[in-house]
Steps between C-alpha positions, in 0.01 A plus 500: 500500500655824388406875524771651267454859595526454871815440703432224754736488804600252762692505825679223684563420864799264559456341846767332707759555767734282294489750209580800726778319676669424169483121569269453198539702171168593354433380142127562488509872428662446158282218391174667621600823330579317176177306511294815568663673209379236261142533650510873426535599868787717639659410830526847661597435859658232722525480868701242708355441849579266787282219634318756711114520503479880521767563230323267253162645579629854445672416176198309362256776586723769365570333166169319416305825475778681305537246223283277282666186639716404794713187518654362825764232508587290809337409821226254372667177609424263792708641783415736781676801351297469175258782578433659163143358480421633841644835422313537165177393664551760768568768232187408318294477823390136452558183700730214406326178386588161366435499120321170428663458162847572636432237772405247243803566288724461805329184608557344161861622484596365848292182513794284398763701675632444860265658753229584258330840533624613834379821682820672384430409139139603538616850559569519134116477437439820708376805300341835568120434478366541148839438332555285186792263445799528265603150369840364591597195290835464673432447867111508513471768762313775307556875487217725591310782330317740737356787316785664318760343732685183378682297760785307350765255629838618600676224309572635161427171305164465668418875438582436130231233489247725664579780252456255216151409634407868515615572144232658297262547802585860596385804311785706370610746237731448195818303583803721556759437222869581538827512312847560642804675354833498690856614475805623671337842534485743791155612582619866519594476131152422384270648767365767263464252213298261712272782612436633147447160342246409768328836471462444119328164545178532704414166659860386534735527802868454514673375816874533545680243707877564555750225586877466584677202360855415408605832625274683267180689520202416271117510488206306366210703370166329518220632277144413594165545334164325462504573124746310278525772234572766763756277665685426173495861390649613840772221480592608145523862592710436809741276303533771236574763761765292678660424158515875419684550830754239396402263781517128481192314603362143491130410434386267781725671760831397649 
């Protein structure tokens, strides 16, 4: 479902003490952002919060009303510190209930496994009242959709399965297309050029991302637009301008 003329936005709350401590390196932001871009939705804001009820509630309430969609990752597992469901329910002002379909899925998944469906495992069937499920083909325990809030797993491979299940179900705008040009170019040498080229191409944006490698300074320039013709025109104009300055550049970036 697409609404081409509207920009749809999303935010993300990454939950977990292990992220903030540096013990675990988050990989979900990049994959959620990339997936959203294909759906025609822009990830505009990300917050990382601890396993703290008040912190999660505050972040959820601030972001769910500010954006079309909110995604959370982490804190929906079977242990005592998995409190995301409770926090989202509190933010929405509804109780936590056992979802009958989630319970049935978990009963089937654990029927031939040691211990069966224990009380700890049953925690993964808890949802804010009125919520729907997001299928998870990898480990059975589903994600949760409560209004515009989507509760996803913290494990990136499981999050990927949940995103796949959501593909095509969210309303968005036109997908954001991008091309990259890179070179051993100092930003200060081309700042005016970047500004003028972007100004001449309405509907295109140019981001400049400097780097330092092999003792040299360079930059990649990422051109973005929802319109292929506008994107290609902007890329061609920028390449021409860089060439006129005698600068070497590489399509695709370096």
